[in-house]
SESENU-307123 format. One record per atom (N, C-alpha, C, O, CB): z, x, y; atom name; residue number from 1. Coordinates in nm, 2 decimals. Atoms other than C-alpha are relative to their C-alpha. Glycine has a CB too. Example, Ala and Ser with C-alpha at 12.3 -4.5 7.8 and 13.67 -1.06 7.14 Angstrom:
BEGIN
DOKE       w       u       v  pami  loro
DOKE    0.00    0.09   -0.12     N     1
DOKE    0.78    1.23   -0.45    CA     1
DOKE    0.00    0.09    0.12     C     1
DOKE    0.07    0.19    0.12     O     1
DOKE    0.12   -0.10    0.00    CB     1
DOKE    0.00   -0.09   -0.11     N     2
DOKE    0.71    1.37   -0.11    CA     2
DOKE    0.08   -0.08    0.11     C     2
DOKE    0.09   -0.03    0.22     O     2
DOKE   -0.14    0.04    0.05    CB     2
% end
This chain:
BEGIN
DOKE       w       u       v  pami  loro
DOKE    0.02    0.08   -0.12     N     1
DOKE    1.02    6.19    7.29    CA     1
DOKE    0.11   -0.10    0.01     C     1
DOKE    0.16   -0.15   -0.09     O     1
DOKE   -0.14   -0.06    0.00    CB     1
DOKE   -0.11    0.10   -0.02     N     2
DOKE    1.27    5.95    7.44    CA     2
DOKE   -0.04   -0.13   -0.06     C     2
DOKE    0.05   -0.21   -0.10     O     2
DOKE    0.03   -0.01    0.15    CB     2
DOKE    0.04    0.13    0.05     N     3
DOKE    1.06    5.65    7.33    CA     3
DOKE    0.03    0.00   -0.15     C     3
DOKE    0.05   -0.11   -0.21     O     3
DOKE   -0.15   -0.02    0.02    CB     3
DOKE   -0.02    0.00    0.15     N     4
DOKE    1.10    5.76    6.96    CA     4
DOKE    0.15    0.01   -0.03     C     4
DOKE    0.18    0.00   -0.15     O     4
DOKE   -0.07    0.12   -0.06    CB     4
DOKE   -0.14   -0.02    0.02     N     5
DOKE    1.48    5.82    7.00    CA     5
DOKE    0.08   -0.13   -0.02     C     5
DOKE    0.19   -0.12   -0.07     O     5
DOKE    0.06    0.08    0.10    CB     5
DOKE   -0.07    0.12    0.00     N     6
DOKE    1.58    5.46    7.02    CA     6
DOKE    0.07   -0.03    0.13     C     6
DOKE    0.13   -0.14    0.15     O     6
DOKE    0.11    0.00   -0.11    CB     6
DOKE   -0.07    0.02   -0.13     N     7
DOKE    1.71    5.50    7.38    CA     7
DOKE   -0.07   -0.11    0.07     C     7
DOKE    0.00   -0.19    0.14     O     7
DOKE   -0.01    0.13    0.08    CB     7
DOKE    0.06    0.11   -0.07     N     8
DOKE    1.45    5.26    7.51    CA     8
DOKE    0.05   -0.13   -0.04     C     8
DOKE    0.07   -0.23    0.04     O     8
DOKE   -0.16    0.01   -0.02    CB     8
DOKE   -0.05    0.12    0.06     N     9
DOKE    1.58    4.99    7.28    CA     9
DOKE    0.14   -0.03    0.06     C     9
DOKE    0.17   -0.14    0.09     O     9
DOKE    0.00    0.00   -0.15    CB     9
DOKE   -0.14    0.01   -0.05     N    10
DOKE    1.94    5.06    7.39    CA    10
DOKE   -0.01   -0.05    0.15     C    10
DOKE    0.07   -0.13    0.19     O    10
DOKE    0.08    0.13   -0.01    CB    10
DOKE    0.01    0.04   -0.14     N    11
DOKE    1.83    5.04    7.76    CA    11
DOKE   -0.04   -0.15    0.01     C    11
DOKE    0.01   -0.22    0.10     O    11
DOKE   -0.10    0.09    0.07    CB    11
DOKE    0.04    0.14    0.00     N    12
DOKE    1.65    4.71    7.70    CA    12
DOKE    0.11   -0.10   -0.03     C    12
DOKE    0.13   -0.20    0.03     O    12
DOKE   -0.12   -0.03   -0.09    CB    12
DOKE   -0.12    0.08    0.04     N    13
DOKE    1.96    4.57    7.53    CA    13
DOKE    0.10   -0.01    0.12     C    13
DOKE    0.15   -0.12    0.15     O    13
DOKE    0.07    0.05   -0.12    CB    13
DOKE   -0.09    0.00   -0.11     N    14
DOKE    2.18    4.68    7.82    CA    14
DOKE   -0.05   -0.08    0.12     C    14
DOKE    0.03   -0.15    0.18     O    14
DOKE    0.03    0.15    0.04    CB    14
DOKE    0.06    0.08   -0.11     N    15
DOKE    1.95    4.54    8.08    CA    15
DOKE    0.00   -0.15   -0.02     C    15
DOKE    0.03   -0.22    0.07     O    15
DOKE   -0.14    0.05    0.03    CB    15
DOKE    0.00    0.14    0.04     N    16
DOKE    1.93    4.21    7.90    CA    16
DOKE    0.15   -0.05    0.01     C    16
DOKE    0.17   -0.16    0.06     O    16
DOKE   -0.05   -0.03   -0.14    CB    16
DOKE   -0.14    0.04    0.00     N    17
DOKE    2.31    4.20    7.87    CA    17
DOKE    0.05   -0.02    0.14     C    17
DOKE    0.13   -0.11    0.17     O    17
DOKE    0.09    0.10   -0.07    CB    17
DOKE   -0.05    0.00   -0.14     N    18
DOKE    2.37    4.27    8.24    CA    18
DOKE   -0.10   -0.08    0.09     C    18
DOKE   -0.08   -0.07    0.22     O    18
DOKE    0.01    0.14    0.05    CB    18
DOKE    0.09    0.07   -0.09     N    19
DOKE    2.09    4.04    8.37    CA    19
DOKE    0.07   -0.10    0.09     C    19
DOKE    0.04   -0.10    0.21     O    19
DOKE   -0.10   -0.07   -0.09    CB    19
DOKE   -0.08    0.10   -0.08     N    20
DOKE    2.33    3.77    8.48    CA    20
DOKE    0.15    0.04    0.02     C    20
DOKE    0.23   -0.05    0.05     O    20
DOKE   -0.01   -0.14   -0.06    CB    20
DOKE   -0.14   -0.05   -0.01     N    21
DOKE    2.65    3.98    8.49    CA    21
DOKE    0.00    0.12    0.10     C    21
DOKE   -0.10    0.19    0.11     O    21
DOKE    0.06    0.04   -0.13    CB    21
DOKE   -0.01   -0.12   -0.09     N    22
DOKE    2.77    4.23    8.75    CA    22
DOKE    0.01    0.12   -0.08     C    22
DOKE    0.09    0.13   -0.18     O    22
DOKE    0.11   -0.02    0.10    CB    22
DOKE   -0.01   -0.13    0.07     N    23
DOKE    2.72    4.59    8.64    CA    23
DOKE    0.06    0.10    0.10     C    23
DOKE   -0.01    0.18    0.16     O    23
DOKE   -0.14    0.05   -0.05    CB    23
DOKE   -0.07   -0.10   -0.09     N    24
DOKE    2.99    4.78    8.84    CA    24
DOKE    0.09    0.08   -0.08     C    24
DOKE    0.18    0.02   -0.15     O    24
DOKE    0.07   -0.08    0.11    CB    24
DOKE   -0.09   -0.09    0.07     N    25
DOKE    3.16    5.08    8.70    CA    25
DOKE    0.07    0.09    0.10     C    25
DOKE    0.16    0.17    0.06     O    25
DOKE   -0.07    0.08   -0.11    CB    25
DOKE   -0.05   -0.09   -0.10     N    26
DOKE    3.25    5.24    9.03    CA    26
DOKE    0.02   -0.08    0.13     C    26
DOKE   -0.05   -0.18    0.15     O    26
DOKE   -0.09    0.12    0.02    CB    26
DOKE   -0.01    0.06   -0.13     N    27
DOKE    3.37    5.14    9.37    CA    27
DOKE   -0.07    0.08    0.11     C    27
DOKE   -0.07    0.05    0.23     O    27
DOKE    0.15   -0.01    0.04    CB    27
DOKE    0.08   -0.08   -0.09     N    28
DOKE    3.14    5.40    9.53    CA    28
DOKE   -0.15   -0.04   -0.04     C    28
DOKE   -0.20    0.01   -0.14     O    28
DOKE    0.02    0.15   -0.01    CB    28
DOKE    0.14    0.05    0.02     N    29
DOKE    2.79    5.24    9.56    CA    29
DOKE   -0.08    0.04    0.12     C    29
DOKE   -0.04    0.02    0.23     O    29
DOKE    0.00   -0.16   -0.02    CB    29
DOKE    0.10   -0.03   -0.10     N    30
DOKE    2.49    5.36    9.75    CA    30
DOKE   -0.13   -0.06   -0.03     C    30
DOKE   -0.16   -0.11   -0.14     O    30
DOKE   -0.01    0.16    0.01    CB    30
DOKE    0.13    0.05    0.01     N    31
DOKE    2.14    5.26    9.81    CA    31
DOKE   -0.10    0.11   -0.01     C    31
DOKE   -0.09    0.21    0.05     O    31
DOKE   -0.04   -0.09    0.11    CB    31
DOKE    0.12   -0.09    0.01     N    32
DOKE    1.82    5.44    9.71    CA    32
DOKE   -0.12   -0.09   -0.03     C    32
DOKE   -0.14   -0.13   -0.14     O    32
DOKE    0.02    0.12   -0.11    CB    32
DOKE    0.12    0.08    0.01     N    33
DOKE    1.50    5.25    9.77    CA    33
DOKE    0.04   -0.14   -0.06     C    33
DOKE   -0.03   -0.19   -0.16     O    33
DOKE   -0.10    0.07   -0.09    CB    33
DOKE   -0.04    0.14    0.04     N    34
DOKE    1.68    4.91    9.72    CA    34
DOKE    0.06    0.00   -0.14     C    34
DOKE    0.10   -0.11   -0.19     O    34
DOKE   -0.11   -0.09    0.01    CB    34
DOKE   -0.07    0.00    0.12     N    35
DOKE    1.83    5.02    9.39    CA    35
DOKE    0.15    0.05    0.03     C    35
DOKE    0.17    0.15    0.08     O    35
DOKE   -0.06    0.10   -0.11    CB    35
DOKE   -0.14   -0.03   -0.02     N    36
DOKE    2.21    5.02    9.40    CA    36
DOKE    0.05    0.10   -0.10     C    36
DOKE    0.06    0.07   -0.22     O    36
DOKE    0.09   -0.12    0.01    CB    36
DOKE   -0.04   -0.11    0.09     N    37
DOKE    2.33    5.35    9.25    CA    37
DOKE    0.15    0.01    0.01     C    37
DOKE    0.21    0.00    0.12     O    37
DOKE   -0.06    0.13    0.03    CB    37
DOKE   -0.15   -0.01    0.00     N    38
DOKE    2.70    5.39    9.15    CA    38
DOKE    0.03    0.15   -0.03     C    38
DOKE   -0.04    0.21   -0.11     O    38
DOKE    0.06   -0.09   -0.10    CB    38
DOKE   -0.04   -0.14    0.02     N    39
DOKE    2.87    5.73    9.16    CA    39
DOKE    0.14    0.01   -0.07     C    39
DOKE    0.23   -0.06   -0.03     O    39
DOKE    0.00    0.07    0.14    CB    39
DOKE   -0.13   -0.02    0.07     N    40
DOKE    3.14    5.85    8.92    CA    40
DOKE    0.01    0.15   -0.04     C    40
DOKE   -0.09    0.22   -0.02     O    40
DOKE    0.00   -0.09   -0.13    CB    40
DOKE   -0.02   -0.13    0.06     N    41
DOKE    3.28    6.17    8.78    CA    41
DOKE   -0.01   -0.01   -0.15     C    41
DOKE    0.02   -0.12   -0.21     O    41
DOKE    0.15    0.06    0.03    CB    41
DOKE    0.02    0.00    0.14     N    42
DOKE    3.19    6.26    8.42    CA    42
DOKE    0.06    0.12   -0.07     C    42
DOKE    0.03    0.23   -0.03     O    42
DOKE   -0.15   -0.01   -0.03    CB    42
DOKE   -0.06   -0.11    0.08     N    43
DOKE    3.39    6.47    8.17    CA    43
DOKE   -0.04   -0.02   -0.14     C    43
DOKE   -0.02   -0.13   -0.20     O    43
DOKE    0.16    0.01    0.02    CB    43
DOKE    0.04    0.01    0.14     N    44
DOKE    3.26    6.54    7.82    CA    44
DOKE    0.07    0.11   -0.08     C    44
DOKE    0.08    0.23   -0.03     O    44
DOKE   -0.16    0.01   -0.01    CB    44
DOKE   -0.06   -0.10    0.08     N    45
DOKE    3.43    6.72    7.54    CA    45
DOKE   -0.10    0.05   -0.10     C    45
DOKE   -0.21   -0.02   -0.12     O    45
DOKE    0.13   -0.05   -0.07    CB    45
DOKE    0.10   -0.06    0.09     N    46
DOKE    3.26    6.94    7.28    CA    46
DOKE    0.01   -0.07   -0.14     C    46
DOKE    0.06   -0.17   -0.16     O    46
DOKE    0.03    0.14   -0.01    CB    46
DOKE    0.00    0.05    0.14     N    47
DOKE    3.20    6.89    6.91    CA    47
DOKE   -0.13    0.03   -0.07     C    47
DOKE   -0.18   -0.05   -0.15     O    47
DOKE    0.03   -0.14    0.00    CB    47
DOKE    0.12   -0.03    0.07     N    48
DOKE    2.89    7.07    6.79    CA    48
DOKE   -0.12   -0.09    0.02     C    48
DOKE   -0.17   -0.09    0.13     O    48
DOKE    0.03    0.01   -0.14    CB    48
DOKE    0.12    0.09   -0.01     N    49
DOKE    2.62    6.82    6.72    CA    49
DOKE    0.02   -0.11    0.10     C    49
DOKE   -0.08   -0.18    0.14     O    49
DOKE   -0.03   -0.06   -0.14    CB    49
DOKE   -0.03    0.10   -0.10     N    50
DOKE    2.79    6.58    6.96    CA    50
DOKE   -0.08    0.03    0.13     C    50
DOKE   -0.10   -0.06    0.21     O    50
DOKE    0.15   -0.02    0.02    CB    50
DOKE    0.07   -0.04   -0.12     N    51
DOKE    2.61    6.77    7.23    CA    51
DOKE   -0.13   -0.07    0.02     C    51
DOKE   -0.16   -0.11    0.13     O    51
DOKE   -0.03    0.15    0.00    CB    51
DOKE    0.13    0.07    0.00     N    52
DOKE    2.28    6.60    7.14    CA    52
DOKE    0.03   -0.15    0.04     C    52
DOKE   -0.04   -0.21    0.13     O    52
DOKE   -0.07    0.00   -0.13    CB    52
DOKE   -0.03    0.14   -0.03     N    53
DOKE    2.45    6.25    7.16    CA    53
DOKE    0.05    0.00    0.15     C    53
DOKE    0.02   -0.10    0.22     O    53
DOKE    0.11   -0.05   -0.09    CB    53
DOKE   -0.05    0.00   -0.14     N    54
DOKE    2.61    6.35    7.50    CA    54
DOKE   -0.12    0.00    0.09     C    54
DOKE   -0.11   -0.06    0.20     O    54
DOKE    0.10    0.11    0.02    CB    54
DOKE    0.12    0.00   -0.08     N    55
DOKE    2.27    6.43    7.64    CA    55
DOKE   -0.06   -0.14    0.01     C    55
DOKE   -0.10   -0.18    0.12     O    55
DOKE   -0.11    0.10   -0.06    CB    55
DOKE    0.05    0.13    0.00     N    56
DOKE    2.15    6.09    7.54    CA    56
DOKE    0.08   -0.10    0.08     C    56
DOKE    0.03   -0.18    0.15     O    56
DOKE   -0.02   -0.05   -0.14    CB    56
DOKE   -0.09    0.09   -0.08     N    57
DOKE    2.45    5.91    7.68    CA    57
DOKE   -0.01    0.02    0.15     C    57
DOKE   -0.01   -0.07    0.22     O    57
DOKE    0.15    0.02   -0.05    CB    57
DOKE    0.01   -0.03   -0.14     N    58
DOKE    2.42    6.09    8.01    CA    58
DOKE   -0.14   -0.05    0.05     C    58
DOKE   -0.14   -0.11    0.16     O    58
DOKE    0.00    0.15    0.02    CB    58
DOKE    0.13    0.06   -0.04     N    59
DOKE    2.05    5.99    8.02    CA    59
DOKE    0.01   -0.15    0.02     C    59
DOKE   -0.04   -0.20    0.12     O    59
DOKE   -0.11    0.04   -0.10    CB    59
DOKE   -0.01    0.14   -0.01     N    60
DOKE    2.13    5.63    7.96    CA    60
DOKE    0.07   -0.04    0.12     C    60
DOKE    0.03   -0.14    0.19     O    60
DOKE    0.07   -0.06   -0.13    CB    60
DOKE   -0.08    0.03   -0.12     N    61
DOKE    2.39    5.63    8.23    CA    61
DOKE   -0.08    0.01    0.13     C    61
DOKE   -0.08   -0.07    0.22     O    61
DOKE    0.13    0.08    0.01    CB    61
DOKE    0.08   -0.02   -0.12     N    62
DOKE    2.15    5.77    8.48    CA    62
DOKE   -0.11   -0.10    0.02     C    62
DOKE   -0.14   -0.15    0.13     O    62
DOKE   -0.07    0.14   -0.01    CB    62
DOKE    0.11    0.11    0.00     N    63
DOKE    1.87    5.52    8.39    CA    63
DOKE    0.06   -0.13    0.05     C    63
DOKE    0.00   -0.21    0.12     O    63
DOKE   -0.07   -0.01   -0.13    CB    63
DOKE   -0.07    0.13   -0.04     N    64
DOKE    2.13    5.24    8.44    CA    64
DOKE    0.04    0.00    0.14     C    64
DOKE    0.10   -0.09    0.19     O    64
DOKE    0.11   -0.02   -0.09    CB    64
DOKE   -0.03    0.00   -0.14     N    65
DOKE    2.18    5.36    8.80    CA    65
DOKE    0.14    0.07    0.03     C    65
DOKE    0.19    0.06    0.14     O    65
DOKE    0.01   -0.13    0.05    CB    65
DOKE   -0.13   -0.07   -0.03     N    66
DOKE    2.50    5.57    8.76    CA    66
DOKE   -0.04    0.15    0.03     C    66
DOKE   -0.11    0.21   -0.05     O    66
DOKE    0.09   -0.01   -0.12    CB    66
DOKE    0.02   -0.14   -0.03     N    67
DOKE    2.50    5.91    8.93    CA    67
DOKE    0.13    0.07    0.00     C    67
DOKE    0.24    0.00    0.01     O    67
DOKE   -0.07    0.02    0.14    CB    67
DOKE   -0.12   -0.07    0.02     N    68
DOKE    2.76    6.18    8.91    CA    68
DOKE    0.04    0.09    0.12     C    68
DOKE   -0.05    0.17    0.17     O    68
DOKE   -0.01    0.09   -0.13    CB    68
DOKE   -0.05   -0.09   -0.10     N    69
DOKE    2.97    6.35    9.17    CA    69
DOKE    0.03    0.13   -0.06     C    69
DOKE   -0.01    0.24   -0.01     O    69
DOKE    0.13   -0.06    0.07    CB    69
DOKE   -0.04   -0.12    0.07     N    70
DOKE    3.12    6.60    8.93    CA    70
DOKE   -0.03   -0.02   -0.15     C    70
DOKE    0.00   -0.12   -0.21     O    70
DOKE    0.16    0.03    0.02    CB    70
DOKE    0.02    0.00    0.14     N    71
DOKE    3.02    6.69    8.58    CA    71
DOKE    0.09    0.11   -0.06     C    71
DOKE    0.09    0.23    0.00     O    71
DOKE   -0.15    0.02   -0.04    CB    71
DOKE   -0.09   -0.10    0.06     N    72
DOKE    3.27    6.88    8.36    CA    72
DOKE   -0.01   -0.02   -0.15     C    72
DOKE   -0.03   -0.13   -0.20     O    72
DOKE    0.15   -0.01    0.05    CB    72
DOKE    0.01    0.01    0.14     N    73
DOKE    3.27    6.96    7.99    CA    73
DOKE    0.05    0.13   -0.07     C    73
DOKE    0.06    0.23   -0.01     O    73
DOKE   -0.14   -0.03   -0.05    CB    73
DOKE   -0.03   -0.11    0.08     N    74
DOKE    3.38    7.19    7.71    CA    74
DOKE   -0.09    0.01   -0.12     C    74
DOKE   -0.14   -0.09   -0.16     O    74
DOKE    0.15   -0.01   -0.05    CB    74
DOKE    0.08   -0.02    0.12     N    75
DOKE    3.18    7.34    7.43    CA    75
DOKE   -0.13   -0.07    0.01     C    75
DOKE   -0.20   -0.05    0.11     O    75
DOKE    0.07   -0.04   -0.13    CB    75
DOKE    0.13    0.07    0.00     N    76
DOKE    2.88    7.12    7.35    CA    76
DOKE    0.00   -0.10    0.11     C    76
DOKE   -0.11   -0.13    0.16     O    76
DOKE   -0.02   -0.07   -0.13    CB    76
DOKE    0.00    0.09   -0.12     N    77
DOKE    2.99    6.88    7.63    CA    77
DOKE   -0.04    0.07    0.12     C    77
DOKE   -0.11    0.02    0.21     O    77
DOKE    0.14   -0.05    0.02    CB    77
DOKE    0.04   -0.08   -0.12     N    78
DOKE    2.94    7.16    7.88    CA    78
DOKE   -0.15    0.04   -0.01     C    78
DOKE   -0.22    0.03    0.08     O    78
DOKE    0.08    0.13    0.01    CB    78
DOKE    0.14   -0.04    0.03     N    79
DOKE    2.61    7.27    7.72    CA    79
DOKE   -0.09   -0.12    0.03     C    79
DOKE   -0.20   -0.10    0.08     O    79
DOKE   -0.02    0.05   -0.14    CB    79
DOKE    0.09    0.12   -0.01     N    80
DOKE    2.47    6.91    7.73    CA    80
DOKE   -0.02   -0.03    0.15     C    80
DOKE   -0.12   -0.09    0.18     O    80
DOKE    0.07   -0.12   -0.06    CB    80
DOKE    0.02    0.03   -0.14     N    81
DOKE    2.51    6.90    8.11    CA    81
DOKE   -0.10    0.10    0.06     C    81
DOKE   -0.15    0.07    0.17     O    81
DOKE    0.13    0.02    0.07    CB    81
DOKE    0.10   -0.10   -0.05     N    82
DOKE    2.28    7.20    8.15    CA    82
DOKE   -0.14   -0.05   -0.02     C    82
DOKE   -0.24    0.02    0.03     O    82
DOKE    0.02    0.13   -0.06    CB    82
DOKE    0.13    0.05    0.03     N    83
DOKE    1.99    6.99    8.02    CA    83
DOKE   -0.07   -0.06    0.12     C    83
DOKE   -0.18   -0.11    0.11     O    83
DOKE    0.00   -0.09   -0.12    CB    83
% end
């Protein structure tokens, strides 16, 4: 479960860090129910077990309000996008 993975703790730390700071990683910003979502392209490279970490990293980005126009990857990076 995601709660047991440590991702919740990382999310809480990121949310606390950006509480009084702007969190902009893209110049393309949209609204969805008053949550400002940012849109970026994402490319991930492979590396066997890194595929698991890439799934977690993609999840964290989505929870933080980042959505993807294009997803690209090789090897485990490509497989992690199919999750």
